[in-house]
KEKE-3310 file (N, C-alpha, C; in steps of 0.2 Angstrom, whole numbers, plus 5000, padded with zeros to 4 digits):
npx = (5005:5002:5003:4997:5000:5001:4994:4982:4975:4975:4987:4987:4995:4996:5000:5016:5030:5042:5042:5039:5021:5007:4994:4988:4981:4973:4964:4951:4948:4937:4932:4932:4942:4943:4955:4959:4962:4976:4983:4979:4967:4953:4956:4949:4951:4951:4951:4953:4954:4968:4979:4978:4981:4994:4995:4988)
npy = (4994:5011:5027:5043:5057:5068:5069:5064:5051:5032:5021:5002:4988:4973:4954:4954:4949:4944:4954:4966:4972:4961:4966:4982:4994:5011:5020:5033:5046:5045:5031:5015:5005:4987:4976:4958:4945:4947:4947:4939:4945:4952:4969:4985:5001:5021:5028:5042:5047:5043:5048:5060:5060:5066:5080:5088)
npz = (5000:4996:5001:4992:4997:4988:4979:4984:4988:4989:4985:4980:4980:4973:4973:4970:4959:4949:4939:4944:4950:4951:4950:4955:4960:4962:4974:4976:4984:4998:4996:5004:5009:5007:5014:5010:5022:5025:5036:5044:5049:5042:5036:5036:5026:5026:5013:5012:5023:5027:5018:5020:5033:5046:5039:5048)
capx = (4999:5007:4999:5001:4998:5003:4987:4975:4974:4980:4988:4985:4997:4997:5004:5023:5034:5049:5044:5032:5015:5001:4988:4989:4974:4972:4957:4949:4946:4929:4933:4933:4944:4943:4959:4958:4963:4981:4988:4977:4961:4952:4957:4946:4954:4946:4955:4950:4956:4974:4982:4978:4984:4999:4995:4986)
capy = (5001:5017:5033:5047:5063:5074:5066:5063:5043:5027:5014:4997:4985:4966:4949:4954:4946:4948:4961:4970:4969:4959:4970:4990:5000:5019:5022:5040:5050:5044:5025:5012:4999:4984:4971:4952:4944:4943:4947:4936:4949:4960:4976:4991:5007:5025:5032:5048:5049:5040:5053:5067:5059:5069:5086:5091)
capz = (5000:4995:5003:4989:4998:4984:4976:4989:4986:4991:4979:4984:4973:4974:4970:4968:4954:4946:4933:4946:4954:4947:4953:4955:4959:4964:4977:4975:4994:5001:4995:5009:5004:5012:5012:5013:5028:5025:5042:5049:5050:5037:5036:5033:5025:5022:5006:5012:5030:5028:5014:5025:5039:5047:5038:5051)
cpx = (5006:5002:5002:4997:4996:4997:4981:4972:4979:4979:4988:4989:4997:5000:5010:5028:5039:5048:5039:5026:5011:4995:4990:4982:4975:4967:4958:4946:4938:4928:4934:4934:4944:4949:4956:4963:4970:4988:4985:4969:4962:4952:4953:4950:4951:4953:4956:4956:4965:4979:4982:4979:4991:5002:4994:4991)
cpy = (5006:5023:5039:5054:5068:5075:5065:5057:5038:5023:5006:4993:4978:4960:4953:4948:4948:4953:4966:4967:4967:4963:4978:4993:5005:5017:5029:5041:5049:5037:5023:5006:4994:4976:4964:4951:4942:4943:4944:4939:4953:4968:4979:4999:5012:5028:5038:5050:5048:5045:5058:5067:5062:5077:5092:5094)
cpz = (5001:4997:4999:4993:4994:4980:4979:4987:4989:4984:4982:4979:4977:4971:4964:4964:4951:4942:4937:4950:4950:4945:4957:4954:4964:4968:4981:4984:4994:5000:5001:5006:5011:5009:5015:5020:5027:5031:5048:5051:5045:5040:5033:5033:5024:5017:5006:5018:5030:5023:5019:5033:5040:5044:5044:5057)
residu = (MET:ILE:ILE:ASP:ARG:LYS:HIS:SER:ARG:MET:GLN:VAL:ARG:THR:ASP:PRO:GLY:GLU:ASN:GLY:TYR:GLY:SER:HIS:ARG:ALA:HIS:ALA:PRO:GLY:GLU:GLN:VAL:THR:HIS:PRO:ALA:LEU:LEU:GLY:ALA:GLU:VAL:ARG:LEU:ASP:ALA:GLU:ALA:LEU:PRO:ARG:ALA:GLY:ARG:ASP)
# end
């Protein structure tokens, strides 16, 4: 996951391989992004709040 504060969006890259990532998706502000249970639990992130974090 990459937080792009300049463009106020969150990028999620999955399926890493030799030539980069198999999947790349940018999420716009206001989207709720749910990640699969990769860490033993489902994780839901707010694509608007994360890029703003640390600015205030």
